[in-house]
C-alpha positions in Angstrom: 90.4 -99.6 124.7 93.6 -99.9 126.7 94.9 -96.8 128.0 98.3 -95.9 126.7 101.1 -94.5 129.2 103.6 -91.9 128.1 107.5 -93.0 128.4 110.1 -90.3 128.1 113.1 -91.5 125.9 116.7 -90.7 126.2 117.4 -88.1 123.2 120.5 -89.6 121.8 119.2 -92.8 121.5 115.8 -91.8 120.3 117.2 -89.4 117.8 119.7 -91.9 116.1 116.8 -94.4 115.5 114.5 -91.3 114.2 117.5 -90.1 112.0 117.9 -93.5 110.4 114.4 -93.8 109.8 114.0 -90.6 107.9 117.3 -90.6 106.2 117.4 -91.1 102.4 113.9 -92.4 102.0 112.1 -89.7 100.3 111.6 -85.8 99.8 109.4 -85.2 102.8 111.6 -87.3 105.3 114.7 -85.4 104.0 112.9 -82.1 104.4 112.2 -82.9 108.1 115.7 -83.3 108.7 116.8 -80.4 106.8 114.2 -77.9 108.5 113.8 -79.0 112.0 116.0 -78.7 114.9 115.1 -81.8 116.9 116.7 -80.5 119.9 113.7 -78.0 120.2 111.8 -81.1 121.2 111.7 -84.1 123.0 111.2 -88.1 122.3 108.7 -90.3 123.6 106.6 -93.3 123.1 103.1 -94.8 124.1 102.8 -98.1 125.5 99.8 -100.0 127.5 100.7 -101.0 131.2 101.4 -104.6 130.1 104.3 -103.6 127.8 107.7 -105.1 128.5 109.7 -101.9 129.6 112.8 -103.9 129.6 112.7 -103.5 125.8 112.0 -99.8 125.8 115.2 -99.1 123.9 115.1 -102.1 121.6 113.4 -99.8 118.8 114.3 -102.2 116.2 112.9 -105.3 117.6 109.6 -106.5 118.8 108.4 -108.4 121.6 107.7 -105.2 123.6 103.9 -106.0 123.6 102.6 -109.4 125.1 102.6 -111.7 122.2 99.5 -113.9 121.4 99.7 -117.5 119.9 96.8 -118.6 117.7 96.1 -121.9 116.1 94.2 -123.6 113.3 94.2 -126.9 112.0 95.1 -128.5 108.2 94.2 -132.0 107.3 93.6 -132.7 111.4 97.0 -131.3 112.3 97.3 -128.5 114.6 99.4 -125.5 113.5 100.2 -122.4 115.3 101.4 -118.9 114.6 102.1 -115.6 116.5 99.9 -112.6 115.5 101.7 -109.4 115.6 100.2 -107.1 118.4 99.6 -103.7 117.7 98.5 -100.5 119.6 97.0 -98.8 116.4 93.3 -98.7 117.8 94.6 -96.8 120.8 96.7 -94.8 118.7 94.0 -93.9 116.2 91.9 -92.5 119.0 95.0 -90.4 120.2 95.7 -88.8 116.8 92.0 -88.3 116.4 91.7 -86.5 119.6 94.8 -84.5 119.1 94.3 -83.1 115.5 90.6 -82.0 116.5 91.7 -80.3 119.5 94.7 -78.5 118.2 93.6 -78.1 114.5 96.2 -79.9 113.3 96.8 -81.9 109.6 98.1 -85.4 109.5 100.2 -86.3 106.7 100.8 -90.2 106.4 103.6 -91.1 104.3 103.0 -94.6 102.0 106.3 -95.6 100.6 105.0 -98.9 99.2 102.7 -97.2 96.3 102.9 -95.1 93.5 100.7 -92.4 91.9 100.7 -94.2 88.5 99.3 -97.6 89.9 96.0 -98.6 88.0 94.6 -99.9 91.2 95.1 -96.9 93.5 92.9 -97.3 96.8 89.8 -95.3 97.5 91.9 -93.8 100.2 94.4 -92.2 97.9 91.3 -91.1 95.4 89.7 -89.3 98.6 92.6 -88.2 100.6 95.8 -88.8 98.8 98.5 -86.5 97.3 101.4 -87.1 95.3 104.9 -85.5 94.9 106.5 -87.0 91.7 106.5 -90.8 92.5 105.6 -90.7 96.1 102.2 -91.1 97.8 100.7 -89.3 100.9 97.5 -89.4 102.7 96.2 -86.3 104.7 93.4 -85.7 107.1 92.3 -82.5 109.0 89.9 -82.2 111.7 86.8 -81.8 109.4 87.4 -85.3 107.7 89.3 -87.3 110.3 87.6 -90.2 111.9 89.0 -93.2 113.9 88.3 -95.2 110.9 90.1 -93.1 108.5 93.1 -92.6 110.6 93.1 -96.6 111.3 93.0 -97.1 107.3 95.9 -94.6 106.7 97.8 -96.3 109.6 97.5 -99.7 107.8 98.3 -98.5 104.3 101.3 -96.4 105.1 102.8 -98.7 107.7 105.5 -100.6 105.9 107.7 -102.9 108.4 111.0 -101.0 107.5 109.4 -97.4 107.3 106.5 -95.4 108.9 106.0 -91.5 109.2 103.3 -89.6 110.3 103.6 -85.9 110.5 101.2 -83.4 112.6 101.6 -80.1 111.2 99.8 -76.6 111.6 99.8 -76.1 107.6 96.6 -76.5 106.5 96.5 -78.5 103.1 94.6 -77.5 100.1 91.7 -79.9 99.4 91.4 -79.1 95.8 94.5 -80.5 94.5 96.1 -84.0 94.2 99.8 -82.8 93.5 102.3 -81.5 96.3 105.1 -79.0 95.3 108.3 -78.9 97.0 107.5 -75.3 98.3 104.2 -77.2 99.9 106.3 -79.7 101.5 108.7 -77.3 102.7 105.8 -75.5 104.7 104.5 -78.7 106.1 107.8 -79.4 107.5 108.4 -76.0 108.7 105.2 -76.0 110.4 105.5 -79.4 111.9 104.9 -79.7 115.8 105.0 -83.7 116.2 106.2 -86.7 114.1 105.7 -90.2 114.7 108.0 -93.0 113.2 107.5 -96.7 113.2 109.4 -98.8 116.0 109.5 -101.9 117.8 108.9 -104.1 114.5 105.6 -102.8 113.8 104.2 -103.1 117.8 104.6 -99.5 118.5 105.9 -95.7 117.6 108.5 -93.4 118.4 107.2 -89.7 118.8 109.0 -86.4 118.8 107.1 -83.3 119.9 108.1 -79.7 119.9 108.4 -78.3 123.5 106.8 -74.8 122.8 
């Protein structure tokens, strides 16, 4: 597993990108913008040493990680494609350590699924919550594992939107429904968020300074 290095980001640049990621998406994203004073924290990203730091502020584009070309054959002809590189394995390990050491809950926002779908995944059945037509997954330190976190990252990471919230609010485990009051408590007690960046290759983090 690669080591990830912390790169502090210019506040204004990272804030504009984060705001665009959260604005007018769903209830929890809007609530974050309503209740959090983002100036009470700072922005950063985590990247391996081989990352292309010259593209640090190209938040909407990829190529910040080394690209790997793979090949296959069709009717004897060689075809190639570039697999999107990610740091999800390292991020899953980092999330697990953080929520266990600080007794936090993680809430993952899945914008591509709906509670009424017939074929909702086992992940939702075991760790999902819904608010109206919105789907979320939550993990706490008792149930979290690298495998579960990796699954949440995979299911909730759309190319155009990804959000994970680290909150001190302990979520109820006996309900599948979220209220607007619960969402407010989650957001009010948020200590860190991560949004998808670099065209699925990485993430931007905001963290409270206190």
